[in-house]
C-alpha positions as CSV (number, residue, x, y, z in Angstrom):
1,M,0.1,0.0,-0.2
2,E,1.1,3.3,-0.7
3,E,2.0,5.8,2.0
4,K,0.7,8.9,1.9
5,I,3.0,12.0,1.8
6,K,2.6,14.6,4.6
7,R,3.2,18.0,3.4
8,T,3.4,20.6,5.6
9,R,4.7,23.4,4.1
10,S,2.7,25.9,2.2
11,V,3.9,28.6,-0.1
12,Q,2.3,31.8,-0.8
13,V,2.3,34.3,-4.0
14,R,0.9,37.6,-4.7
15,L,-0.3,37.5,-8.4
16,T,-2.2,40.3,-10.4
17,Q,-5.4,39.6,-11.2
18,E,-4.6,39.0,-14.9
19,E,-1.8,36.6,-13.6
20,Y,-4.5,34.9,-11.2
21,D,-6.9,34.5,-14.5
22,F,-4.2,32.7,-16.8
23,L,-3.2,30.9,-13.6
24,E,-7.0,29.7,-13.2
25,Q,-7.1,29.1,-17.3
26,K,-4.2,26.7,-17.4
27,F,-5.3,25.0,-14.1
28,K,-8.9,24.3,-15.6
29,L,-7.5,23.3,-19.1
30,S,-4.6,20.7,-17.4
31,G,-7.1,18.2,-16.6
32,Y,-5.2,18.1,-12.8
33,K,-7.8,17.7,-9.6
34,S,-6.1,19.8,-7.2
35,K,-4.7,23.1,-7.5
36,S,-2.0,21.9,-5.2
37,E,-1.1,18.7,-7.4
38,F,-0.9,21.4,-10.6
39,M,1.5,23.8,-8.6
40,R,3.8,21.2,-7.6
41,I,3.9,19.6,-11.0
42,A,4.4,23.1,-12.5
43,F,7.4,24.4,-10.3
44,F,9.0,20.5,-9.8
45,D,8.5,19.4,-13.5
46,T,9.7,22.7,-15.4
47,L,13.2,23.7,-16.7
48,V,13.3,27.4,-16.5
49,V,15.6,28.6,-18.7
50,K,16.5,32.4,-18.5
51,F,18.5,34.1,-22.0
52,S,19.5,37.3,-22.1
53,T,17.6,39.9,-23.7
54,E,20.4,41.1,-26.0
55,D,21.1,37.4,-27.0
56,M,17.3,37.3,-28.2
57,Q,17.5,40.2,-29.9
58,E,20.4,40.3,-31.9
59,L,19.0,36.9,-33.1
60,L,16.2,38.1,-34.0
61,R,18.2,41.2,-35.6
62,L,19.8,38.1,-37.6
63,V,16.8,37.1,-38.7
64,R,15.7,40.6,-40.1
65,S,18.7,41.5,-41.4
66,I,18.2,37.9,-43.7
67,S,15.2,38.9,-44.7
68,N,15.1,42.0,-45.8
69,N,18.7,40.7,-47.8
70,V,16.3,37.8,-49.6
71,N,13.8,41.1,-50.1
72,Q,15.9,42.6,-52.0
73,I,17.5,40.3,-53.8
74,A,13.7,39.0,-55.1
75,V,12.9,42.2,-56.0
76,R,16.0,42.5,-58.2
77,V,15.8,38.7,-59.7
78,N,12.1,39.8,-60.5
79,S,13.3,42.8,-62.4
80,T,16.7,41.8,-63.9
81,D,15.7,37.8,-64.3
82,K,19.5,37.7,-63.2
83,V,21.1,36.3,-59.6
84,Y,24.3,37.4,-58.5
85,R,26.8,35.2,-56.6
86,E,27.5,38.2,-54.4
87,D,24.3,38.4,-53.5
88,M,23.8,34.3,-52.6
89,D,27.0,34.9,-50.4
90,N,25.2,37.4,-48.8
91,I,22.3,35.0,-47.7
92,M,24.8,32.3,-47.1
93,D,27.1,34.5,-44.2
94,G,23.5,35.1,-43.1
95,V,22.1,32.1,-42.4
96,E,25.1,31.1,-41.3
97,R,26.0,33.7,-38.1
98,I,22.0,32.7,-37.4
99,W,23.2,28.9,-37.3
100,Q,25.7,29.9,-34.8
101,Q,23.3,32.0,-32.7
102,L,21.1,28.9,-32.5
103,R,23.9,26.1,-31.8
104,Y,25.2,28.6,-28.3
105,F,21.4,28.4,-27.9
106,Q,21.7,24.8,-27.9
107,S,24.9,24.5,-25.8
108,Q,22.8,26.7,-23.1
109,L,20.7,24.5,-22.9
110,Q,22.5,21.3,-22.9
111,Q,24.2,22.7,-19.4
112,V,21.0,22.8,-17.9
113,K,20.4,19.6,-15.5
114,P,17.1,18.3,-15.5
């Protein structure tokens, strides 16, 4: 027979009404019978990883940059019917920089111990 775990400690958290409503919605969608069980699962079975805002902004900047390059190349190809090697090199360089940033994020995630 399974022994019941005696939980003697409680935690109080203050939330805004908006945060509370969001929590209630997530709880209702979760299918858990008790809010305590839902909170324990959320606290203990979830990894928390924080990346700096600067890292994320750099990745977004790189994606925007390559998107702009692709759009400019598309306009040029549509008007001249020519693709230039330099344009393709610029795109490949941008893609490589994005991959470098993604590999950095991946290496950071691999250091997290579950």
